[in-house]
N, CA, C and O atoms as a Tinker XYZ file with bonds, in Angstrom:
   276  protein
     1  N     18.850000   18.115000  -12.655000    73     2
     2  CA    18.157000   17.352000  -13.681000    64     1     3
     3  C     17.092000   18.238000  -14.319000    63     2     4     5
     4  O     16.357000   18.929000  -13.614000    81     3
     5  N     17.004000   18.222000  -15.610000    73     3     6
     6  CA    16.022000   19.059000  -16.286000    64     5     7
     7  C     14.630000   18.443000  -16.184000    63     6     8     9
     8  O     14.491000   17.238000  -15.979000    81     7
     9  N     13.612000   19.271000  -16.327000    73     7    10
    10  CA    12.235000   18.811000  -16.164000    64     9    11
    11  C     11.846000   17.721000  -17.162000    63    10    12    13
    12  O     11.072000   16.826000  -16.823000    81    11
    13  N     12.365000   17.783000  -18.371000    73    11    14
    14  CA    12.000000   16.813000  -19.394000    64    13    15
    15  C     12.540000   15.421000  -19.133000    63    14    16    17
    16  O     12.020000   14.452000  -19.685000    81    15
    17  N     13.574000   15.293000  -18.303000    73    15    18
    18  CA    14.195000   13.999000  -18.054000    64    17    19
    19  C     13.910000   13.442000  -16.665000    63    18    20    21
    20  O     14.599000   12.526000  -16.215000    81    19
    21  N     12.900000   13.983000  -15.980000    73    19    22
    22  CA    12.624000   13.505000  -14.633000    64    21    23
    23  C     12.154000   12.055000  -14.669000    63    22    24    25
    24  O     11.338000   11.660000  -15.502000    81    23
    25  N     12.692000   11.285000  -13.744000    73    23    26
    26  CA    12.312000    9.887000  -13.627000    64    25    27
    27  C     11.208000    9.779000  -12.582000    63    26    28    29
    28  O     11.301000   10.386000  -11.515000    81    27
    29  N     10.176000    9.017000  -12.880000    73    27    30
    30  CA     9.088000    8.839000  -11.932000    64    29    31
    31  C      9.581000    8.037000  -10.732000    63    30    32    33
    32  O     10.474000    7.198000  -10.853000    81    31
    33  N      8.986000    8.309000   -9.574000    73    31    34
    34  CA     9.292000    7.573000   -8.354000    64    33    35
    35  C      8.106000    6.674000   -8.040000    63    34    36    37
    36  O      6.953000    7.059000   -8.231000    81    35
    37  N      8.400000    5.478000   -7.559000    73    35    38
    38  CA     7.349000    4.561000   -7.149000    64    37    39
    39  C      7.597000    4.110000   -5.711000    63    38    40    41
    40  O      8.739000    4.008000   -5.262000    81    39
    41  N      6.505000    3.845000   -5.003000    73    39    42
    42  CA     6.585000    3.287000   -3.655000    64    41    43
    43  C      6.116000    1.839000   -3.741000    63    42    44    45
    44  O      5.023000    1.555000   -4.230000    81    43
    45  N      6.955000    0.935000   -3.263000    73    43    46
    46  CA     6.662000   -0.495000   -3.299000    64    45    47
    47  C      6.425000   -0.944000   -1.861000    63    46    48    49
    48  O      7.280000   -0.738000   -0.999000    81    47
    49  N      5.272000   -1.556000   -1.596000    73    47    50
    50  CA     4.933000   -2.023000   -0.257000    64    49    51
    51  C      4.790000   -3.535000   -0.274000    63    50    52    53
    52  O      4.090000   -4.094000   -1.117000    81    51
    53  N      5.460000   -4.192000    0.667000    73    51    54
    54  CA     5.443000   -5.647000    0.812000    64    53    55
    55  C      4.142000   -6.039000    1.515000    63    54    56    57
    56  O      3.970000   -5.734000    2.695000    81    55
    57  N      3.211000   -6.719000    0.800000    73    55    58
    58  CA     1.879000   -6.976000    1.348000    64    57    59
    59  C      1.524000   -8.455000    1.505000    63    58    60    61
    60  O      0.542000   -8.766000    2.179000    81    59
    61  N      2.276000   -9.369000    0.918000    73    59    62
    62  CA     1.952000  -10.796000    1.023000    64    61    63
    63  C      3.230000  -11.569000    1.285000    63    62    64    65
    64  O      4.260000  -11.309000    0.663000    81    63
    65  N      3.166000  -12.515000    2.203000    73    63    66
    66  CA     4.330000  -13.292000    2.591000    64    65    67
    67  C      4.914000  -14.070000    1.410000    63    66    68    69
    68  O      4.186000  -14.537000    0.535000    81    67
    69  N      6.230000  -14.198000    1.407000    73    67    70
    70  CA     6.920000  -14.939000    0.351000    64    69    71
    71  C      7.125000  -16.399000    0.731000    63    70    72    73
    72  O      7.789000  -17.134000    0.001000    81    71
    73  N      6.565000  -16.836000    1.862000    73    71    74
    74  CA     6.664000  -18.242000    2.261000    64    73    75
    75  C      6.004000  -19.093000    1.171000    63    74    76    77
    76  O      4.878000  -18.816000    0.758000    81    75
    77  N      6.700000  -20.109000    0.719000    73    75    78
    78  CA     6.172000  -20.989000   -0.312000    64    77    79
    79  C      6.585000  -20.580000   -1.715000    63    78    80    81
    80  O      6.292000  -21.292000   -2.676000    81    79
    81  N      7.259000  -19.447000   -1.850000    73    79    82
    82  CA     7.750000  -18.995000   -3.151000    64    81    83
    83  C      9.256000  -19.247000   -3.227000    63    82    84    85
    84  O      9.901000  -19.492000   -2.207000    81    83
    85  N      9.801000  -19.187000   -4.409000    73    83    86
    86  CA    11.204000  -19.527000   -4.628000    64    85    87
    87  C     12.205000  -18.557000   -4.024000    63    86    88    89
    88  O     11.880000  -17.414000   -3.704000    81    87
    89  N     13.425000  -19.042000   -3.878000    73    87    90
    90  CA    14.511000  -18.226000   -3.335000    64    89    91
    91  C     14.774000  -16.998000   -4.198000    63    90    92    93
    92  O     15.151000  -15.943000   -3.688000    81    91
    93  N     14.577000  -17.137000   -5.498000    73    91    94
    94  CA    14.811000  -16.002000   -6.395000    64    93    95
    95  C     13.848000  -14.853000   -6.104000    63    94    96    97
    96  O     14.235000  -13.686000   -6.163000    81    95
    97  N     12.591000  -15.184000   -5.788000    73    95    98
    98  CA    11.621000  -14.128000   -5.477000    64    97    99
    99  C     11.927000  -13.489000   -4.122000    63    98   100   101
   100  O     11.767000  -12.280000   -3.956000    81    99
   101  N     12.362000  -14.292000   -3.160000    73    99   102
   102  CA    12.746000  -13.755000   -1.855000    64   101   103
   103  C     13.960000  -12.838000   -1.999000    63   102   104   105
   104  O     14.036000  -11.796000   -1.348000    81   103
   105  N     14.902000  -13.224000   -2.848000    73   103   106
   106  CA    16.091000  -12.404000   -3.087000    64   105   107
   107  C     15.716000  -11.096000   -3.786000    63   106   108   109
   108  O     16.320000  -10.057000   -3.521000    81   107
   109  N     14.735000  -11.142000   -4.665000    73   107   110
   110  CA    14.273000   -9.935000   -5.355000    64   109   111
   111  C     13.662000   -8.961000   -4.355000    63   110   112   113
   112  O     13.907000   -7.757000   -4.435000    81   111
   113  N     12.866000   -9.469000   -3.413000    73   111   114
   114  CA    12.295000   -8.605000   -2.379000    64   113   115
   115  C     13.403000   -7.931000   -1.570000    63   114   116   117
   116  O     13.327000   -6.736000   -1.284000    81   115
   117  N     14.427000   -8.695000   -1.205000    73   115   118
   118  CA    15.542000   -8.138000   -0.428000    64   117   119
   119  C     16.277000   -7.072000   -1.235000    63   118   120   121
   120  O     16.673000   -6.040000   -0.693000    81   119
   121  N     16.459000   -7.322000   -2.527000    73   119   122
   122  CA    17.150000   -6.360000   -3.385000    64   121   123
   123  C     16.358000   -5.066000   -3.530000    63   122   124   125
   124  O     16.932000   -4.000000   -3.754000    81   123
   125  N     15.048000   -5.164000   -3.401000    73   123   126
   126  CA    14.200000   -3.970000   -3.439000    64   125   127
   127  C     14.193000   -3.245000   -2.090000    63   126   128   129
   128  O     13.621000   -2.162000   -1.970000    81   127
   129  N     14.822000   -3.835000   -1.086000    73   127   130
   130  CA    14.888000   -3.213000    0.234000    64   129   131
   131  C     13.722000   -3.569000    1.125000    63   130   132   133
   132  O     13.433000   -2.856000    2.086000    81   131
   133  N     13.042000   -4.675000    0.815000    73   131   134
   134  CA    11.869000   -5.090000    1.588000    64   133   135
   135  C     12.213000   -6.322000    2.420000    63   134   136   137
   136  O     12.606000   -7.355000    1.880000    81   135
   137  N     12.061000   -6.204000    3.736000    73   135   138
   138  CA    12.430000   -7.288000    4.634000    64   137   139
   139  C     11.265000   -7.784000    5.480000    63   138   140   141
   140  O     11.251000   -8.949000    5.877000    81   139
   141  N     10.286000   -6.927000    5.765000    73   139   142
   142  CA     9.159000   -7.302000    6.625000    64   141   143
   143  C      7.839000   -6.939000    5.950000    63   142   144   145
   144  O      7.772000   -5.981000    5.180000    81   143
   145  N      6.805000   -7.698000    6.239000    73   143   146
   146  CA     5.480000   -7.372000    5.718000    64   145   147
   147  C      5.081000   -5.965000    6.157000    63   146   148   149
   148  O      5.319000   -5.567000    7.297000    81   147
   149  N      4.481000   -5.232000    5.254000    73   147   150
   150  CA     4.042000   -3.876000    5.547000    64   149   151
   151  C      5.098000   -2.825000    5.302000    63   150   152   153
   152  O      4.802000   -1.631000    5.331000    81   151
   153  N      6.328000   -3.248000    5.061000    73   151   154
   154  CA     7.419000   -2.299000    4.833000    64   153   155
   155  C      7.318000   -1.720000    3.424000    63   154   156   157
   156  O      6.908000   -2.406000    2.488000    81   155
   157  N      7.700000   -0.440000    3.284000    73   155   158
   158  CA     7.687000    0.224000    1.986000    64   157   159
   159  C      9.077000    0.721000    1.632000    63   158   160   161
   160  O      9.899000    0.992000    2.508000    81   159
   161  N      9.325000    0.836000    0.338000    73   159   162
   162  CA    10.573000    1.398000   -0.153000    64   161   163
   163  C     10.254000    2.213000   -1.391000    63   162   164   165
   164  O      9.378000    1.847000   -2.175000    81   163
   165  N     10.967000    3.324000   -1.567000    73   163   166
   166  CA    10.784000    4.156000   -2.752000    64   165   167
   167  C     11.983000    4.005000   -3.669000    63   166   168   169
   168  O     13.128000    3.969000   -3.218000    81   167
   169  N     11.703000    3.916000   -4.963000    73   167   170
   170  CA    12.739000    3.764000   -5.970000    64   169   171
   171  C     12.368000    4.582000   -7.199000    63   170   172   173
   172  O     11.200000    4.906000   -7.413000    81   171
   173  N     13.383000    4.914000   -8.008000    73   171   174
   174  CA    13.125000    5.483000   -9.323000    64   173   175
   175  C     12.542000    4.376000  -10.194000    63   174   176   177
   176  O     12.926000    3.214000  -10.065000    81   175
   177  N     11.628000    4.729000  -11.070000    73   175   178
   178  CA    10.974000    3.745000  -11.933000    64   177   179
   179  C     11.837000    3.461000  -13.154000    63   178   180   181
   180  O     11.459000    3.782000  -14.281000    81   179
   181  N     12.996000    2.856000  -12.924000    73   179   182
   182  CA    13.905000    2.491000  -14.017000    64   181   183
   183  C     13.491000    1.122000  -14.573000    63   182   184   185
   184  O     12.758000    0.389000  -13.911000    81   183
   185  N     13.944000    0.777000  -15.758000    73   183   186
   186  CA    13.598000   -0.542000  -16.309000    64   185   187
   187  C     14.033000   -1.694000  -15.395000    63   186   188   189
   188  O     13.322000   -2.694000  -15.295000    81   187
   189  N     15.176000   -1.574000  -14.736000    73   187   190
   190  CA    15.649000   -2.637000  -13.849000    64   189   191
   191  C     14.712000   -2.822000  -12.660000    63   190   192   193
   192  O     14.354000   -3.949000  -12.318000    81   191
   193  N     14.315000   -1.721000  -12.033000    73   191   194
   194  CA    13.416000   -1.786000  -10.881000    64   193   195
   195  C     12.045000   -2.302000  -11.311000    63   194   196   197
   196  O     11.454000   -3.133000  -10.621000    81   195
   197  N     11.540000   -1.823000  -12.432000    73   195   198
   198  CA    10.227000   -2.269000  -12.907000    64   197   199
   199  C     10.238000   -3.763000  -13.236000    63   198   200   201
   200  O      9.234000   -4.446000  -13.033000    81   199
   201  N     11.352000   -4.273000  -13.739000    73   199   202
   202  CA    11.479000   -5.707000  -13.995000    64   201   203
   203  C     11.451000   -6.512000  -12.709000    63   202   204   205
   204  O     10.845000   -7.582000  -12.648000    81   203
   205  N     12.117000   -5.988000  -11.669000    73   203   206
   206  CA    12.103000   -6.659000  -10.370000    64   205   207
   207  C     10.688000   -6.670000   -9.787000    63   206   208   209
   208  O     10.241000   -7.672000   -9.229000    81   207
   209  N      9.998000   -5.549000   -9.926000    73   207   210
   210  CA     8.623000   -5.448000   -9.430000    64   209   211
   211  C      7.726000   -6.442000  -10.172000    63   210   212   213
   212  O      6.882000   -7.095000   -9.558000    81   211
   213  N      7.904000   -6.555000  -11.470000    73   211   214
   214  CA     7.105000   -7.480000  -12.281000    64   213   215
   215  C      7.267000   -8.919000  -11.781000    63   214   216   217
   216  O      6.315000   -9.699000  -11.794000    81   215
   217  N      8.477000   -9.257000  -11.344000    73   215   218
   218  CA     8.754000  -10.612000  -10.883000    64   217   219
   219  C      8.017000  -10.946000   -9.589000    63   218   220   221
   220  O      7.643000  -12.097000   -9.365000    81   219
   221  N      7.809000   -9.942000   -8.738000    73   219   222
   222  CA     7.164000  -10.185000   -7.442000    64   221   223
   223  C      5.851000   -9.404000   -7.300000    63   222   224   225
   224  O      5.435000   -9.090000   -6.185000    81   223
   225  N      5.203000   -9.094000   -8.418000    73   223   226
   226  CA     4.007000   -8.254000   -8.384000    64   225   227
   227  C      2.871000   -8.860000   -7.571000    63   226   228   229
   228  O      1.996000   -8.129000   -7.106000    81   227
   229  N      2.861000  -10.171000   -7.388000    73   227   230
   230  CA     1.825000  -10.831000   -6.595000    64   229   231
   231  C      2.086000  -10.700000   -5.089000    63   230   232   233
   232  O      1.232000  -11.072000   -4.283000    81   231
   233  N      3.253000  -10.176000   -4.701000    73   231   234
   234  CA     3.617000  -10.035000   -3.288000    64   233   235
   235  C      3.671000   -8.580000   -2.836000    63   234   236   237
   236  O      3.797000   -8.313000   -1.641000    81   235
   237  N      3.578000   -7.647000   -3.760000    73   235   238
   238  CA     3.751000   -6.237000   -3.419000    64   237   239
   239  C      2.621000   -5.382000   -3.986000    63   238   240   241
   240  O      1.879000   -5.803000   -4.873000    81   239
   241  N      2.514000   -4.172000   -3.446000    73   239   242
   242  CA     1.590000   -3.152000   -3.966000    64   241   243
   243  C      2.460000   -1.992000   -4.433000    63   242   244   245
   244  O      3.361000   -1.564000   -3.711000    81   243
   245  N      2.202000   -1.485000   -5.624000    73   243   246
   246  CA     3.013000   -0.414000   -6.196000    64   245   247
   247  C      2.141000    0.809000   -6.431000    63   246   248   249
   248  O      1.028000    0.707000   -6.947000    81   247
   249  N      2.667000    1.978000   -6.039000    73   247   250
   250  CA     1.961000    3.218000   -6.292000    64   249   251
   251  C      2.975000    4.290000   -6.696000    63   250   252   253
   252  O      4.130000    4.270000   -6.270000    81   251
   253  N      2.517000    5.213000   -7.519000    73   251   254
   254  CA     3.363000    6.314000   -7.941000    64   253   255
   255  C      3.420000    7.339000   -6.813000    63   254   256   257
   256  O      2.408000    7.626000   -6.173000    81   255
   257  N      4.613000    7.890000   -6.575000    73   255   258
   258  CA     4.796000    8.866000   -5.520000    64   257   259
   259  C      4.613000   10.253000   -6.127000    63   258   260   261
   260  O      5.159000   10.555000   -7.188000    81   259
   261  N      3.836000   11.091000   -5.442000    73   259   262
   262  CA     3.589000   12.449000   -5.915000    64   261   263
   263  C      4.832000   13.307000   -5.873000    63   262   264   265
   264  O      5.801000   12.990000   -5.184000    81   263
   265  N      4.793000   14.397000   -6.618000    73   263   266
   266  CA     5.903000   15.345000   -6.656000    64   265   267
   267  C      5.990000   16.109000   -5.347000    63   266   268   269
   268  O      4.968000   16.501000   -4.783000    81   267
   269  N      7.194000   16.319000   -4.869000    73   267   270
   270  CA     7.398000   17.111000   -3.658000    64   269   271
   271  C      7.692000   18.555000   -4.031000    63   270   272   273
   272  O      8.265000   18.833000   -5.084000    81   271
   273  N      7.295000   19.464000   -3.160000    73   271   274
   274  CA     7.622000   20.866000   -3.393000    64   273   275
   275  C      6.486000   21.575000   -3.978000    63   274   276
   276  O      6.578000   22.773000   -4.245000    81   275
């Protein structure tokens, strides 16, 4: 991949319980790879992932992952 087209990486951490929220939000957390409180997952910051994060932003913490190497 060329330097000009690099996609940013984000780390999503599950920080608040989804108890009391809808099934759609719980399914979104699972689709992001989050199953337990405190668990983190890294994803490319694509429009699809960012839309999923927006839907559950009150349940997760998002941070940009630094460059490796």
